[in-house]
N, C-alpha and C positions, 0 to 999 in steps of 0.2 A: 378664693381661701371657703367664704361657706359651705360653697358647694362642694371641694374637697371633703371636709371633713363631715358634709352629709352621705357623701359616696361613703367614706371608710364606714361611717355608722351601719347604712345599709348593708355592707358587705364585711359586718361584724369583724370586723379591723380598726387601724390606728390612721394615719396620715402616714406616718411614715410606709405602712406598706404599701398604700396610695403613690406618694414618691418613689417608692423603690421599683416598684412594678411600671410608673411609667419609665424609668429610666432604663430599665429592663425592655422597654420596647425602642425606644430611643438612640442605645445602645444596640441591638438588631439593626435597627435601619442604618444606622451611619456606616455598620464594619461587616455586615454581610452576613453576622455571627449568629447562631439560630442559643448558642450554648453558652450561657455564661453565668461566669465569677465577679459578685462585687464583692467587699472589701465592709464595713463597720464594725464601731466599738461599741462597747455592753463596758458598763459602769461596774461590774461583775460583783457587786454588791450586796447581793441574791440572802446571805446569810446576816444574818441580824447582830452577832457580836462585832463584825464589820463595817457597819454603816454607822459608829458615831468615831472609827480609828480616821486619823489622817493623812491620806499619805494617797499614791497613785497606783487602783488596779484594775484600772481598767484591760481590758483583753480585746482583741480583733477577731471577730465572724468573719468564715464567708459565705455570701449568702447566695446559692449557683439555681439558676433559673434556663428550666427550658422551655423555648416558645413556640409557639402552633400559631401560622397566620392563623387560621378558620375558627380556634377558641376567642367569648370575647371579649372583654377587659376585666368583666366582673368576675367571670373564671376563671382568668388570669389570675385575681388579687384573693380568691381564693385558695389557688395554689402559695401564692407567696406566704399567706396568715399561717399554711398547714408547716410550709419551710420556716419559719419565724418562730412557730413554737415550738419544731423542732431544735432548731438554734435554740435558744431559748434557753432546752433543759438541759444543755452541753454548753451553756457558757465557763462552764468554771474550765472548763478544756484548755491549755495554755497553746497559742498560738503556734507558735514552735513546733511543740507538739503533733499539731493537723501536720503542720512543713513536714517534720519528721516518717511521720506514719504514711502520707502520701508518696512521696520524694520524686516532687519534680523534676523536670530539666532544668537545673538549675544555669543562671544566670545574674553576672552581676549587673549588669543594666537594668536590670529589674524585677520589680516588687513577686516575691512568688504567691503562686494561684491566685494572685488577682492584682491589676492593676488601673483600676475606678476604686474611689471608696466613697460611701455617700453618709451625712453626721447630718442629725436633724436636733437641732437644739431649740428647745423647748422650756427652756429651766426659767425663773420669773427674773428682770432684770432686779440686783438690791442697789438703791441710790445710798451712798456709801457718805455720813456724813462727818464733818469734820467741823470745832470748834473755832469762829472766825476761818474758814477755809473754804474756796468757792472752786467745786472739783466735777472737773468732765473728761469722764472715760473715752479713751484712746484706742484703739485695734493694735496689735504689737504687728500685725504681718508678717508675713516668712517670706524669706528669701530663696528659697531652695525647694521645687520641688519635691514630696514625698514619693510622689504617684504619679502613673502621666498622667492622671485625671482625677482630682477632688473634690466632690458638692457637697458642700453646707449648707446647707437648709437652717434656717435663723424665725424663731416661730414667736411674736415678740407684737402685745396688742394689739392685735387682732390681722396681724398683717405678718405674708411671709416673705422673707429678702434669700437672694442663692447670691453665694462666695464659690467662683471656681479657681480652682488653683489647677494650673496644666503645668504640663513640660515644653518649657520653649523649644526645646529640640525636635517637639512633635507639631505643633500647633503653633499660631502666632493667635492675637488678640481679635483681626477677625473672625477668625475660625471659630473660635468660642463666643464671640458674640454671637453670630447663626447660632450654633449648639446651643446655648441657651433658650435664641429665641423657640426654635424646633421643640425644646423642652417644652415652655412656657404653651408651645400652641397644640403640642397631645395634651396636656395635662384640662386646656380647657375643652377641648372633645372629653376625655372621657367626663368630665363635670356635668356637661348633658348628654351625654350620652354613655353610659358604661355599658349597654349591651351591641357597642360595635364589635365587628373582630379586628381582632389587632392592626392583621394585615390589610385591614381598609382607613385605618389612622393613617392623616396627613400630616404631614412633616410641613409641608410651603406652606407660607401665607400667602394671602390672594396677590400681595403688594410682587413674593416672590416667580409666583405662575406667570406675573403678566412679563417678567423681566425674562424668565425662564423658554415661555413661548414665543416671545414676539422682539422683543427689545435684542436679545441674542441669539435671535433667528431669522434677520429681517437681509437676506442674500440682496446686494445689490443686481439688479437688472441686465439685460446685455442691451448693446447697444444697436442691436439688427435683430430684427424676428430668426428663430431657428428651423432648419431648413433641410433634405435630404443633403450629406456629405457632398456627393458627388457635384449638386446642382451648386453648392458654394466652389468649389476649385473650379467650376465652370464660367462662373463669375469671375475668376482669375487670371481664367487665360483667355479671354477678351480683352481685360484690362493689356495683361506682358504678353502677350503670342513669340517673342523673338526673349526674351530676356529666360536666364537659365533655370526649369524647373527642379533636374535629378542631377544629383553628378553621382559618379562610381567607380574608379580604383581609373583615372584617367578619362571615360566616357562620359557623356552628358547627355540627357532630352530636356531639348527649350519645354515652354508653356504648351505651343501648341502639335509638337512632335511627340509632348506625351496623350492628349488630348485625341490626336488623330489615331494611334497607336491602339489607344483604349478602347475609343470607339469602332476599330473596322474588329476588335475583336468583342465586346458587346454585341455587336448586329451577328457576327455566328453563333453568340453564346442564345441570340432569343430564337434562332430558329432551334436551337436545341431543348427548347423548354422554361428556359431561362425567366422569371418573372417575381415579381413582389411576393415574398418570404419563402421562395426556392432556394432551396439549398446548393452553393457549390465547392466546393473543398478544394481548397490551395494546399499544397506542397512542393514551393521554390525558396531555393535557397537566397538570401539577398544580393541584389541585382539588381541591374535597371529590368527589369521584366516583372521584377515582385511590384513594384508599384502601379507599373501600367494594366499585373492583369487582377489586380482589387481595384482598381479603377474599372475595369470592364465588368468586375462582376455588380459593383455597386451600379453604374450606367446600366444594363438590364433591369433593373430589378432586384437582381437577386442577392441572396444574404453568403456571404463566405467565411467557408468554417479552418481554422487555419490547422497545418497540420507542420508541425518541426517534424523537418526529415531523421533529427536524432530519437520518434519518440520510440520507443519499442515497436513489434510487428501487431504483438497485441494490443498495446491500447489504440493505433489506428486501425485495428478494423475493428474495435469495440466504438470510434467515432464512426466509425463509415459505415456501418450497421444501423445507428442509433439516428445520424443524420439525413440517411438516402439520400444524398446529392444526384443530382441529374447529370453530373457531368465531372470531373476531380482533372486540373489544370496543376502540371507536372510541368521537370527544366532539364532537363539529361538524367540525371542517375536520380535525380529522384522518381522518375517514372519508374524504373526496375522495385526499387520500394516500395511505393502502391502495388502492382503485382504480384509482389511478395506479401504484402498486406490482406489480397483479396483474396490468394485462395484456396481454393474450398467453399466461398462464398455462393448462395442460391441467388446474386443477383449479377447482373451484368451494367457495369456505367461502364461509358467510354473515355479514356483517357487522354488529355492534350495535351501535350510538349508545346509548352509556347512559346521555344526559338524553332527546333525542327519539323515543329506542323503548321508554322506561319501561313504556308503556300495557303491554306485555305479559305484564309480568311483576309488575303490581303489584297483583294479587289473587289472587297467588304468597302460598302460607303464612309466616309474618312467624319460625315458629319454626326453630330449630339444624334440618339435614337430620339424619337416624337416624340413625347410627351403623354400624347394619348396613347401612342404602341405601349408606350413601359407604364403607364398607369401605377407610380409608384409616389407613397407619402412621407414625410416623416415618422408617422405609427409604425410603419413599414421594418423588419427587419435588417441591421447592416453590416449583424455579423454573429456567429454563434460559438462560444467559446467556451472552453473544456475543463472545469478546478475541478481538484479534488473532489470524491464522495463518501458518501456513511456507507452505500452500500458493496464496496468495493468496487466500484469501477464509477466514472469520474461523470459528469453531470453537465450538458450543457447552459452555457447560460445565454439567453436569446437578449438583445442588445439591439435596441433601436435604434435607428437615423437621427431622430429627438435628443435622444440622451447623445449621442457622438458628437454633434451639432456641437448640443449646449457648451461642452465640455472644451469643444475643437474653438467655438465664438470669443468663450471668457478667455481663452490663452493668448487671446490678442493682445492683450496690451504686454503681454511678454516679448515675442518677437514677431515682430514686426514686418513690414515690405523689403526690408534691406535686409533681416535678420536670416539669419540655417540653422537647422535642426541635425542633428548626428545620432543617423537610425542606428539603433547595437544590438535593442532586445532583441533575443531568440522571439521566432515568430509566435512564438505558442503563449505566449505571455500577452495583457491586455494591453500591457500596454506599448505595446508597438504600433497599434494601431494610434495611439498617440502621438509618438515618435512621427509616422505616416505622412498621416493627413493634415498636422498642425500647421508646417511650414506653405503645406503647398495649397493650403486656403486663408495663408494668409498672405499669402504674395511671395514670399521669401523661397529660399531656398533646401532639397532634401539631399544633403549628403551621406551617402549608404558605408556602412563599415563592411569590409570585407567580410565574409565568412568565418565566422574562428578569432574573429580582429577582438569581440566582444571581451573576448580572456585577457585583450595583452595591452596592459593601461601607457606603456613606452608609445605604442601602435596607435593608441587612440589623442594623446597628447601631440603626435607628431599631424595627422588629421585635422584635431584642433586647427593646430597653428598655421599651415598649410592650405584650409577652407578658411580659416576665418570664422570656424563655428561661433554659431551665441547662445547655444541654449542646447543643455545634457540631460537627461534627466538620468538617474542610478539606482539600484539597490543601495541602500548603508555601506556593506560588504564591499562592493567595488568602488563605492566611491572612498572610501578610506583607503582600498590598494590606489586608484588613478593619484590621490592627493598623497600619497608616498614617491610618486616618480617627481623628482625633482623638476624635471624639465616643464611639469605643470603650470611652474610657476610664471613661463613665459608662455602657456595663454591668455594673452591678453584682451581678447576677440572676447572670452564667454564672459556673459551678463548676469545670466541666470541657470540657476544648476538646480534641479530637482528628485529630492528624493525620498520614494515612495516604495513601501513592498517589506517594511520594518523597523525595528527602532534602532532613529537617527540619532548617534550618541552627542552631549556636550564634548568630546573630547573632539570626536572628527569635525564638529561646526566647528571649532578652535583652529584645529588643523586648516580645517576652510580659509579660513579670515587669515589664515600666515600665507596659502601659497593663492589665494586668490582675495585680494585683499578687497578689486575694485569691482568685484560681483556679488549677486544675491544671491542668498542658500532659501529654499524653499523644501517644508516639510509637508512631506502629502498624504496624504489617508485619502483609502476609501477602494471599495469590496468589486471581485470583477463583476458583482451583480446591479451596480449601480455606475458605470460604467468609467473605471480606470482609476478618475480621483473624485472624492465628494469634499475634500477639506482643504486647507493649505496656512501653514502660519510660513514667514516671513522674514527673516535674518538679515536683512539690511546691512549693509557696509558699514564697518566703524560699531556698529551696536554691540550689549556689552550679550553677551551668551548665557544663554540661565543654566545657572550651577549645577542640577540634578537633573531635570528632564524637560525635554522640548519638546512644548506642545505642539498637536495636529492642528490645532487653529481654528478658524470657522470654515462654514459650508461654504461653495462657491455660492455662482449663479444659477437660480432658480434650485435650490437643493436645501431641504430642511435639516436639523439636524433634532432629534429628541431623547435625551437618556430616562429612560423609565425603569421602574421596577418589575416585579413577577405580575403586578396587578396593571401595567400598563400605564400606568399613571406617574406623574411627570415626579424626578427626584431634584432636592437644592444641588445647588453649591456644596463642589466637597463629597457627595456624596455619589457612592457608584452605582452606575445599573450597567442595562445592559442597552448600546447606543444603536434604533431603530434611525434610517434614514429614507427623505420624502424627496417629492421632487422628479423633475423630466429626467431626471439620469436612472430609476429606477429601470430596472431591465423589464422585461414580459413577464417571466418567469424563467423555471428550466423545462428544454426540448423534453415532452413525451414521460413526465413524472407533474399530473396533478395535485397528487396528498400532497409534496412536495413543497411544488408552487404555493399551495394554500395555505401549508404553513409556515413556510419562511416572505411568502407576502402579504401583506395584512390591509385591510382600510384604513386611512386614516383617520384618528379620531380626534384629530383639531382642526383640520381643512379636508370640507368635502369635495369630493370627487378625485383624492391622492391618496398615493400608496405609502405603505411603507417596507422599505427591506429591513426584516431580522439580523441584525448584521452577525449575533454570538459576539460581537465584540465588547467589551468593559470598559466604561468610559465615565470621566468625571466630569464634572466644569471648574473649571477656574475660576475665584473672586472675581475679574474680569473678565468673565464667557470665553474666553480660549479654551480648545477641548483636552483631555488631558487620557490621550488611550495605556490601559491599564493592563488587559489582556485579554485573555480568551475564555468563557463562559463554558466552553466543551472539550471533547479531545479535537477539535482541528484546533493545528500549530503552526508556527514559520520555522523552515531552519532554512538559513541562510538568504531571507526572503522570497522560500519558495513555498506557498501555501497547499499544506494536505495535511490528507484527512488518516489519522491513527488506525482507523476505524477501519478504511479502503485497505493499508497494508495490515492488518491481524486478518480480516476479511482474506485475502492475497492469502497468507500464510496456512490459512487452516486448512485450503484446500488441499495443500500438502502434504502425502501421503507417510503417515508417523506421525504428524503433530496434533493434538488433541483438543487443545486449546493454543492462546497464547495474545499477549499485551507487548505493544508498540511503544515506546518512549522515549522521549527526549533525555539523554545526559550531559553536565556539564555544565561548569558551574559560569557562564559566559560565549555566547553570541560566536566567539571566533574560536570556541574549546566544546559545541554542541557539538552529539552524534545521538544517532539514531540506531537503537540500539532493539533486538526484536527476544521476547522473554517470551521461549516456547515450551510447555508441556507435550514429551512425547511418550506414544505408545513402545516404540521403537527406533532403534538408530537411526539417524537422519545423514544422509553423507550433505557438510555444508556447503561443497563446491558444487557439488547437481542442487542445490536450495539457491545459491545465487546465481544458476544457471537459468533453471527455472520460472524467477524468480524475475529476469532482467527481460521478458518474451513479455511481462506486463507490467513492472514499473521501468518508469524512467531512472537513469542514472544518481540522478541528484537526490531520488526519494529513497534510494534503495538500503536497508540497515547495514551498517558499516558494524558491527560484531550480532552475535546471537549469545546470549545465556540459555541454559538446557535447565530444568527444573521437575525434579520430581512431581512438580502442587505448584502452585500459585499461594504467596502470603495473601492470608485475609483482614479482614479489618473486623473489629469485635460483633459490625452491623452487615458481614455476609459478604462484605464489597472485594472487591480485590484496589489490596495496599498496593497504591503506585509508589508510596514513598518510599515502605519497604524494601519493592520492584529498583529503584532507584540507587538507593544504598546499594544493595546486590550484585549489581551491573557493574557501579563504580570501583565495588573492590573488585571483582571478577576483571575489571578492563585493568586495574594497578598492577594482579596477581600474576594476568595471562602471560604467562613466558614463548612472546612468539619465535621463531626462526634466528637463534641467535648469529646466525650464520657472520661476521668478523669483518669490516671490512682488509683488504690484501693491499692497499697504497693508498698516495695522499689525498685520491680524487673523489675515491670510496666514500674516504673517512671526512674530506673537506663534506662529500652526499649527505652524512648520517650525521654529521650538524646540524645539516641548514634542517633534513626532516625532524631533528628532535627540538629544535626550536620552536618549528613551525605547527608540533603535531602534540608536542608537549610531554610525549611519550617516549621513554627513556628505553624500553624495552624494543630495539626494533631490529631489524636483521634486516641484508642484504641484499635477502631473495624474499621479503616480504612487499607484499601488493601497494602501493597507495593508499590506492582505496580501499582496503579492509582494512588497514591498521588505525582510521581517523582520516584520511586524506578524503577533500571536497574538491567540486569543481573551482571552488576561492581558493582552496588554500594551493593549490597548481596554480593559479598566477603567480601567487605571491613564493611559489618555490622557485618558477622561469624564471622571475628577477633576480631574486638573491641567487640564485646559480649561474645566472647571467652577469651579476654582480662580480661574484667571486672566483671567476673563470674568466673575464672580460672578452666572451661572448654572446649573440641572438641564441637564445634558445624559445625559440615558439610555445606556447602551451599545448602542443601536439605531438611533442614530443615527447611531455609528459606524461600523457596517457596512452601515446604507443610504445613510453617505456616506464612500464609503473616499479619496477625496480629500484634499489640501488646499482644495483651487479647491471642492468640493463643499461640505464644511464650511464654509468661511467662509460660504460663500453660501446655508448655514440659518444659521452665525450674522447673522449679515448683518438677514435676514428671519425666523427665527422668533424670534430676544430681544431682547431694549429694548437696546443697545448704543449708547455712544456712539458716532461716527465719528471724533473727532477724534485724528489722529495727530501724533506730538511730530515736532519738523523735524530730531531730530540721532537717527540711528540705532545703535545700537550693534550693528554683527554679532556680533565681537569685543570681549572688555575686552584679552586677552591680556596678555603679563608688564609693561606700564606701559614699555617702553627703547625700543621700533621702533612707529610709525603711521602707518596707511594711510589717509588720510580722502579718501571719493570726493564730486563734489558732483555733482547731478540736471543729466540733462539738459535742454535747452527743456518738457519736460513738469513736470517740477518736482518727482517722488519720486525714490528712489536707492535702491527696493529692487531693480534692475535689476543691480544689482552683491553682492547675497549669492552668484552666483556666483564671481566673481569673491575672493568671501574666501573661500568654501573652498577657494579652489586655494594661498591661502596660508598659509606655517607658524602653527601653533597660536600660537607665543610673539608674534606680530605683532595689537596693535590694526587692528579695521579698521569706521571708522564708513562712515556715509554723512550727505552734509548735505541738507536735502530743504527746497523753496521755501517760505515765507511766501506764504499765500494757497489753500494747499493745505484752510485749514477755514471752516468757518465765522466770517467775522468779519475772520478775518484780510488785514491789509495788507500787500499788495504791496512788495520797494524796485525807487527809482524808476530807477536805474541797474546796472550789473555790478560796478561803482566802490565803490558804493551797497553788492550784494548782498557781496563783496568783506567791509567792512568789520566788515560785522552779521555774517557769519559767522566771519568771525577773533574775536569777541567768542563767539561760541559752542561755538569748540572752543581757549581761547585754554588750558586746564588740559593737553592736548595737546603744545603749541606749546615746551617747552621744552624737549622729547626730542628726537632726530633724525625728520624731518615728510618724507612722498612726499603731496604733494595731487597729486589725480589727477580727470581728467571727459573722460567720452562727449561730442564734440562739445558745446552748448552750456557746456556742466560744465566744460571743460577751459580755455574760455572765463574763467572766474571762478575757475577753481584758480591760471590761471597769475596772474590780478590778486592775486589773494591771496599768490600768494610772492613776486609783487614788494614788496609793501607787508615784507612778514617779510621780507626778506632789506635794504630799503633800510632796517626797524630796525632791525638788527642779526645776524636770524639766519642762522648759515651751513651749517646743516645741512638745508637744505630743497630740495627736489628738485621738479620739478613734469614730471607726467606727461599726457602730453595721448592721450589717445585719439580720433585723428582730426578732431579740434578743426582747424576750415576757418580760413583767414585768406588775406588778398590785400595785396599795395599797388596795386590797380588801385580806384579812385574808384567802378568801377560796378559789382564785386562786390557792397559793403555795400547799393549802391541796390535789386539783384536778391532781397534779405532782406525779405519780405512778412507779412502777416498773411493765414492761409487761414479758408476758409469749416467752418461747422459741419460740413455734408457731409464735406468731405474731412477734418476732425477727426475725425470718427469712425470712418469708415475708415484712419485713423491707429490708432488705438486700437486696432480689431480687429486690426488687422495686426499690432501691436505690443505683444500681449499684455497692454491693456489694460483691456477689457473682462473684470470678472469677476461673477460670478454677484452676484443683492442689489444692484450697484451702482442711484444713484439717480441719477434724473437732475440734480439741482441738486447734486451731486458731477461728475457729464459736465457742467455748465456752468460751472462753478468749474476744472478740467483745461482748459478750453477755453479761457477766457477769461486762463487762468497762461502758455498754452502761447504765444499770439501774445503776450503781455505780453513773455515771454521771449525771442520772433522779433526785436520792436524793440528789448531792450535788444540784443542783440546788434548790431544794425544801428547802431545809434549806438556803437557802443563804438569808443572809438581805444586800439589797442594800442601801450604807449610799450614802450620795450625796458625789460630785464630782466638786473639783478646775477649772477642765479644759475644753475643750469643748470636744461635742458630736456629733457627725452627726447620725443622725437612717436615716438605708432607710429599705424602707416597702413596703409587696410584697401584691399588690392591691388583689386579689383575694380569695379567702376564708375565709376575714371578713369583718364584717358591716361594716357602713360606722360611725357607735358610735363604734363600737371597734376599730377604726384605729384611730380618735381621742381621747381615753381615750389613749392609748397607743405613742401617741404624746407627751400628756398629761403629763404620767406619766414621760417622760425621760428630760423633757423639766425644772420642777422640778428638780431636779437632777445633770442640765449642771448650773456650777459656769461663767464658759467666753466662753460663747457665745455658743449655739444649732443650729441646721439645720434637716429639715426633707425632704423624696421626696419619692415618689411614684414608685413604676417604676411597667410591667405588667407583669402577671403571677402570680402563686405559691409559697407556703412558700422555693421549694423547684427548683424553676426554677432560683431563682438571681445568680446561676453559671453556667448559660447551655445558648445556644444559642446567643440573641439578647440582652438580659435583664443583660447578664454580662458583657456586652460593656454599658451599662447606669449605673452600679454596676463603672465598672474603672473611669466611667469620673467623675464619685465622688470624685472619688481618690485622679484624675489628678486636680481637686478644690484645694481641701487645703493639696497634693504636694507643689500649685504655690501660696500657702496663704502662706507659708513660706517662698518661696522668697523673697516676700512680705513685711513679717515682718523682716527679715536679712536687706535688703534696708533700710526701718525707723531704 
């Protein structure tokens, strides 16, 4: 304490100044926030007349401190002194007035302006004495924390004691003890040397440093030394020549056959110049030929470059330009893909088809290539894999045999000699190397899923059961889809499931335990630059799932983790820092990018001769040494398990003519609902469809923006930087308000598809011609949709059907023509069940279907039930009702359960007549809370009016059907015939209907276009004369058939909302 008081005197301050200065540094280092507000109480007895008064005059003041890592602690104390003098000068201002003036965003969960309080009690204790009594003081304590953290210092008898009060929802006792220890350690350092930069002050003690760097960072060693991957596989070939090595779609290769075929191809590759570190591009679909080709490249000493056939041609071209491969390996259709990518290239490279050209190496020796001829070792490259890059172009991570074999040897503990691994991950992802080589190196079986099969959870479960697969790898989103398939419970052979490439939620872990209670779930983490996997956390069968977040565990064999601050110094447990990864798995660097390699790959300051990869990931240690992933410290993100650089997308956008600048960002409140949005400032109009086509040549579909926000300027922060928070808010609002194509479903198939889309995408404004992938759909969502459609219609729906039929209209056509579906439609459509207290029932127009009202249902509140009534006669074998009156009776029986609550009956044109007759009958029966809303329903007292209503011929009807969106793909001629007869039947019923007066309320909504002023007036008068308990008329723009489309349906819904509110007013009275 003497040192702290001496420091206070040196800086012309007080002990309080030193304590709050050190607290600012402590909070900065623990939270990462440099702009801090700390509350502290003032006695507020500065006026002489207040001093003798008894009472509580304490006022809370806020001390704001901005920290600079370069300033010394002594300089910080001078700033603290100036701040406190300013606060003292205004200590009379009540805290409430300060809050009122600042007007921060309020939340009942925490105090405004500050959440950390500091108090120094330095008044001398006074002994209380009473005759005949011995008295001992006791602290009263506190049952409830008033702030997130409150530090109370007590100075007494030459000593300083600290009491910390904390919110137990945020902290536990162990974390507070560590925090207090860091506080003390800071105070000890500044007392000895206040001229240290605050950024150089350390939090951890020597004991913590030893624990973090050594005790928690001592990975287990391997049982055998690392070597070239192909040599480790060759060792298995020698042990199990005739055992099955690879199986694909009923075909298989033994270890001997795999090795012989790979050797022949390797011998041929050697003649083409393949050798150590020489690159060979491979573009082959999942098949038996894929592992043969990869093993051949490695045996020849080369490094393979994976080319996913689904890559855009521009991306393929960049990779080929960047890697300069000496040969390309293709297979059937992929040869054409590679030729197209190479069009216009200024270099030539041979393309070998591993099937069609196999005759070229059929006579080559089948023995392993001689080591002296190949001269490859574990430090040579195994593969070069391209990941998202900040320059707008992907960058190639160079991974060595040492790193890959280390991973595969570590994996032996999970997939043993009798194990089998399912390969399903797309070839362009680094985990494909893990899947392909792991079982072969351990002597197990490699089971290869069919192309596109990774999108089909049901198919994967089937393969697991049929092939007794013991291990699988998933990204978390795909794991959830897999677990949602009930058949997974029968996958008894599965022993180990690995999840990586995204955050694995506790909910998915619990679902895993439910479906696969006998299996282990491994949460793995690792960037491409450190060879697929760097750490693992395992959930054992029956173990308790952590309630909040699953850790990413501890490093695998020969791997080291360091969580470092900005100065590359270790941070203590509980403090966030950037994760640095060392060990044999660290890649050589980025191909042809020396500066970026030097920036991301650095010497390990803690282990001589080792290198570290600066991952850009933020992490922190838990008290038990397990690591917890926090997020990114840059603009690299993961979208549905795919790593991407937002700057790469921005660079591509900025090349588009008309776009001045752009910002890409992720919006969405959950991983399942995330969307990539491009916010663009333009100089001129940009055609969105042309833009999508342009981007598709260089960006894969998985990272294409799903929406575009067009702006005049980007919002900026006070510091002049792009305000990404404001942009995200604007994007959210734009997505919510954007009116996409409102084409409504035409039958029960399209309506069911609409419901599935809406539930998956959480976007109600979907039309039948909206492209699934343009309104938020993703490959993961497509898998879910295929499953839901299959379950709804009891048919098998491959994901490729979704991709090839990306609209509700197209999918509906495929279902009608490509599947055996019944065409029967229910006569009561439930658009929305609502809360069951208010309902809107929509009666079909003359055409007989009620699907046109879906656009209206979208506009009404979620609590309102919305239903559609369809006409009998739509389905084969049904009889029509003979008259409007008969329809009214039949429909009232159908909706009887809804009539006990306040009800709006509405209908467009002919549907309004039936709704009117239904309302008449309900009101006559004593129902008082019924309103009929007529949507441009015609009527006249002129006898000639009804005589003009006649039937139409088939040619005219078909024209109407096309004009009004009724000719959907796959519609049968018999269905068109039924529509035709039903339409004419309803027109005749309309002509015969006598419109009697109604004792209830009538609301008329008229279309302005197509009618003269006189005609509009006459129609209003006609319905006014029939209303017995209130009448209201409203005009909307557009024509008769526009009322349920675009902006007009919004105006119609406003009227219905007002009528629903009238029910509330009536009940209140």
